[in-house]
C-alpha positions in Angstrom: 3.8 -8.4 28.5 2.2 -5.2 27.1 1.0 -5.1 23.2 3.8 -2.4 22.5 6.5 -5.1 23.8 5.1 -7.4 21.5 4.9 -5.2 18.5 8.6 -4.0 19.0 10.0 -7.4 19.5 7.6 -8.7 16.5 9.2 -5.6 14.0 12.5 -6.9 15.0 12.0 -10.6 14.5 10.0 -10.4 11.4 12.5 -8.1 9.6 12.6 -10.9 6.9 8.9 -11.2 6.2 8.4 -7.5 6.2 10.8 -6.4 3.8 9.0 -7.9 0.8 5.7 -6.4 2.1 7.4 -2.8 2.7 8.8 -3.0 -1.0 5.7 -3.6 -2.4 4.0 -0.7 -0.4 7.1 1.5 -1.3 6.9 0.5 -5.2 3.1 1.1 -5.3 3.1 4.6 -3.6 6.2 5.8 -5.3 4.4 4.8 -8.7 1.1 6.0 -8.2 2.4 9.4 -6.7 4.5 9.8 -9.7 1.7 9.3 -11.9 -0.3 11.5 -9.9 2.3 14.2 -10.0 2.5 14.0 -14.0 -1.5 14.1 -14.2 -1.0 17.9 -12.2 2.1 18.8 -13.6 1.7 22.1 -15.8 3.8 21.0 -18.8 1.0 18.1 -19.3 -1.6 20.7 -20.2 -1.2 19.9 -24.0 -1.8 16.4 -23.4 -4.7 17.1 -21.0 -6.3 19.9 -23.3 -7.6 17.4 -25.8 -10.5 15.4 -25.1 -8.8 11.8 -25.8 -6.0 12.9 -23.7 -7.9 13.9 -20.7 -10.0 10.6 -20.6 -6.6 8.5 -21.5 -5.0 10.2 -18.2 -8.3 9.6 -16.2 -8.9 6.0 -17.5 -5.2 5.2 -16.6 -5.6 6.5 -13.1 -8.6 4.5 -12.2 -6.8 1.6 -14.1 -3.5 2.3 -11.9 -5.9 2.4 -8.6 -7.3 -1.1 -9.4 -3.9 -2.6 -9.9 -2.6 -1.0 -6.8 -5.2 -2.0 -4.7 -5.2 -5.8 -6.1 -1.5 -6.1 -5.8 -1.4 -4.5 -2.0 -4.4 -6.8 -0.8 -2.4 -9.7 -2.2 0.8 -8.4 -0.7 -1.1 -8.4 2.8 -2.5 -11.9 2.3 0.8 -13.5 1.5 2.2 -11.3 4.6 -0.5 -12.7 7.0 -0.1 -16.2 5.5 3.3 -16.1 6.6 2.7 -14.8 9.9 -0.5 -17.3 10.8 1.0 -19.6 12.8 2.4 -16.9 14.9 -1.1 -15.4 15.1 -2.6 -18.9 15.9 0.1 -19.3 18.7 -1.1 -15.8 20.3 -4.6 -17.2 20.3 -3.3 -20.5 21.9 -1.5 -18.5 24.7 -4.4 -16.6 25.6 -4.5 -13.3 23.5 -8.0 -12.3 22.6 -9.0 -11.7 18.9 -9.2 -8.1 19.5 -5.7 -8.0 21.0 -4.5 -9.6 17.8 -6.4 -7.3 15.8 -5.0 -4.4 17.4 -1.2 -5.9 17.2 -1.7 -6.6 13.6 -3.2 -3.2 13.3 -0.6 -1.0 14.8 2.0 -3.1 13.1 0.4 -2.2 9.9 -0.1 1.3 10.8 3.4 1.6 11.2 4.6 -0.2 8.2 2.0 1.4 6.1 2.3 5.2 6.6 6.2 5.0 7.1 6.3 3.2 3.7 3.6 5.8 2.5 6.1 8.6 3.2 9.1 6.9 1.8 7.1 6.0 -1.3 5.9 9.6 -1.9 9.6 10.8 -1.6 10.8 8.3 -4.2 7.8 8.9 -6.6 8.6 12.8 -6.3 12.1 11.9 -7.3 11.3 9.8 -10.3 8.5 11.8 -11.7 11.0 14.1 -13.4 12.7 11.3 -15.2 9.2 9.8 -16.3 8.3 13.1 -17.6 11.4 13.4 -19.7 10.7 9.7 -21.0 6.9 10.8 -21.7 8.2 13.8 -23.4 10.7 11.4 -25.9 8.2 9.0 -26.5 5.7 11.6 -27.4 7.7 14.0 -29.3 6.4 17.0 -27.2 9.1 19.7 -26.9 9.7 21.2 -23.5 11.7 21.0 -20.6 10.9 18.6 -18.0 10.9 20.3 -14.3 10.3 19.0 -11.2 7.0 20.4 -9.5 5.3 19.2 -6.3 1.6 19.1 -6.3 -0.3 19.6 -3.2 -3.2 18.2 -5.4 -1.3 14.9 -6.0 -0.5 14.5 -2.5 -3.8 15.1 -1.3 -5.1 12.3 -3.7 -2.3 9.8 -3.1 -2.8 10.0 0.5 -6.7 9.6 0.1 -6.2 6.4 -2.0 -3.9 4.7 0.1 -5.6 5.2 3.3 -8.9 3.7 1.5 -6.8 0.8 0.6 -5.2 0.6 4.1 -8.9 0.7 5.5 -9.6 -2.3 3.3 -6.2 -4.2 4.5 -7.4 -3.6 7.9 -10.8 -5.2 7.1 -9.2 -8.2 5.6 -7.0 -8.4 8.7 -10.2 -8.1 10.8 -11.6 -11.0 9.4 -8.4 -13.1 9.2 -8.1 -12.7 12.8 -11.1 -14.1 13.7 -9.9 -17.4 12.2 -9.8 -20.5 14.5 -6.7 -20.7 16.5 -5.9 -24.4 15.1 -6.4 -23.6 11.6 -4.1 -20.1 11.9 -1.3 -22.2 13.7 -1.4 -25.3 11.5 -1.2 -22.3 8.4 -4.6 -22.7 7.0 -6.4 -20.2 6.0 -10.3 -20.2 7.1 -12.4 -17.5 7.4 -14.9 -18.1 10.4 -18.4 -19.4 9.7 -21.7 -17.7 10.6 -23.8 -19.4 12.8 
């Protein structure tokens, strides 16, 4: 049985495990993209014009990246933990650790970047609503309009690609676990000799 066949079977079989993970990914991307779109929106120039406004937007952006990173790494841990018995079973039936990592990587690639595209679309759609709420809260007189920002798109793709690399690094470490511990549901990192 090829890895591609296993991936397709896993995607079908694990739909109930994926929906929570995919929802977390889409929500995180949508939230971040909506915020970054506001950051680059021309109507926000008043807020960015002041030193305090620029510092607040920069600080909020960094804080949001940290929160989203921690959230997605935690969601991935839960996702992998739910599948640890399956991963252990793959090792017990003879799949190498590299094959298991490749399987996890390809599944994650499909889920992650599919969710990234959907999240960017949702984030763009919601950004006007967020801008209207922000104008209302700050008392700024202006008309909120929908502007697509290529800078926001690039920044979002870069941030979530870096987070993806960390998730893959974490999956690489976890896929190196002993089959017994993975199959029994225990999470143990491999010990260095």
